[in-house]
N, C-alpha and C positions, 0 to 999 in steps of 0.2 A: 547415604543421607538419611537422617532421622525422619521417620514417617510423619511425625508431628509437624516438622517444618514443611513437609510437602503439603499438608492439609491446612495449614494456617500460616500466612506470611508473618515476617517479623514485625512489620508496621502496617497498621490498619487505621481507617477512619474511625473516630469515636462513635460508639453506638452499635457497632457490628461485631458480633461475637460467634456467630454460627460457623461451624467448620466448613472449609471449602470441599467441593466434590470433584470427582474425576469424571471428565466427559471427553468424547471424541470431538475434535475441532469441527468436523462436518455436522455435528448436532447443533452448532451455534449459528449456522447459516448455510445457504446453498452456494456451492462453488460451481462456476460455469466456465466452460472453455470459450475461446474467442473465435473470431471469423477468419477463415482462410479464403483469400481472394486472389484473382489473377491480375497480372500487370495491366491487362486490357480493361479491367474493371475500374481502374483509377481515373478520376476526372477532376476538373477544377472545383466543382461543387457537387454536393450530394450528401452522403452520410459520412460523418467524421469517424475515423478509426483511431482509437487510442493505442499507443505503443509505449515502449519503455521510455522513450524521450519525454513522455508526459509525466514522468516521475523524476523529481530532482530534489535531493536533500530532504527526503521524507515529505515532500509537498507535491500536490497535484497541480499541474499547470497546463493550460492550452496554448498552442502556438499558431501563428498565422500560416505557417507552412506545414501544418498537420496534413496527413493523407486523407483524401475523400474518395469514396467509391460510389458507383451508381446504385440506386435504391434496389434495383432488380438483383443485385449481387448479394444482398443482405438476407441471410436465412436464419439469423439468430435474433433473440429479443434485444432491444436497445438497453443500454446501461441507464442507470438512474442516479441522481444525486444521492449520496449516502452509501453507494456501493463502494467496496474496497477494491481498488485496482492493484493487481499483483503481477510482477514480471515473472513469467514461468520459464522462459527460455531466452538466452542471449549469448552472443559470441564471447562476451566477457562474463565469466562465472560470478564475479563479485557483484554484478548487477542483478543476478537472479535472486528472487525473493523480496526485492524492494517493493514497497507498498505505500499507498496513501488513500484517504477517503476522497472520492470523486465529489466535486462541488461546482457550482456555477456553470453548468453545461449550457452550450449554445447550439441549439438545433438538434437534429437526430444524430445519435452517437452510438457506436458499438465498440467493443474492444477487439484487438487483432488476435491472430492465431497464436502468437507467442506470449499472450497475456491470459490471466484468469481474473474473474471478479468474484468476490464473495458478498452475498447479499444477506445481511443480518438485521434482526430487530434492534440490535444494540451495537451499531458499527463503531462508535467511539471506543467502547470497551474492547471489542475484538481487535481493532486497529492497535490499541495500546498493548494488548496481549501479544500481538505479533511484533512488538518492539522490545519484548523482554528477552532475558537470557535464554529461556526455553526455546524461543523461535530461532535465535542465532545458532544454538547448538543443533537444532533440527536441520537448518539450512546447511550447516557444515557437514552433516552426515549424509543427507539425502540428495543434495544437488550433485548430479554427475556432470562431468565436463573436464576440461583441461586438455593439454597436449593437442590443441587445435580443434577439439570437439566443442560443440555448442553446449553450454551449461544448461541443464534442464531440471525443472521441478515438477514432479509427477503429481497430478491432481488427486489421485487415489491415496498417495502417501500423505498428503496434506489433510485429507478428509478423515483418515483413520488415526491420526496422531492424537495421543492422549494428553489432555491438559488438565490442570486444576483451576477451577473458577469458583467465585462466590456462589453459594447455593441460593442467595436472595438477589433478585433483580436490582433493588435499590442500591446495594453495594457495588454491583457491576456498573450501574449508571454513574455513581459517585466517582469511581476510579476512572471511567472513560471521560467524563467531563473534566476532571482534574488534569489528566495528561493532554487532552485536547486543548485546554487553555494554555498549558505550558508550551505546546507546539506552536500556538499562535504567537505567544510572546517571543519565542526563539526566532520564528520567521521574521517578525517585525525588527528585532535587533540585528538579524543578519542583513536585512535590507538597508538599515541605517548604516551598518558597518561598510557595506559596499558603496553607498553614497559618499561616506567619509573618505574611503580609499580613492574614489574618483576625484573628489575635491582636492585631496592631497596631491594627487598626480598632476592635476591642472595647475595648482598653485606652485608646485615645484618648477614647472615649465615657465611660468610667468614671473616668478620672483627671483630667478637666478639668470645670469647672463651665460 
């Protein structure tokens, strides 16, 4: 691939002309491992534990049946709104690497042992970067698994992976905001589509004998 293409994308927002720079992903934020807990730590109330089920179609969601553990079992810092939740291990390799920005937290919350979080000063940009072709190629190369083995994403591999990013924060912010807005629109349309499908199903039952 031409080095110029690597350092400057084909399409940019107006007003940004500086060359992009190469950085390690770990320089863009702190990546943290999740909580390992015992079955005896699980209880009806306490600290919520985020798992891969909290990621669906590139969206972060909370569930009424999320796992909760006793506070005394928690030995890691709580997650925060704005952290990026990443599936690091799963019995289905295709789910490994899935990610979304955490939002609308309710009460004390940590991430589970099969998850990672990335805490960045510019989470919308980093989350968008992790939706690009670079990330998909990275996942296809570095995620081990298959043949019954649990798919696994190594924290250190993620931290040291080289990426090209805008050298100026305003361009990073513009990109992150743009794709975050697109994600919101996509989610809204998906929900409308699901409602229309349910309506159609109901009407088909009621309008035919």
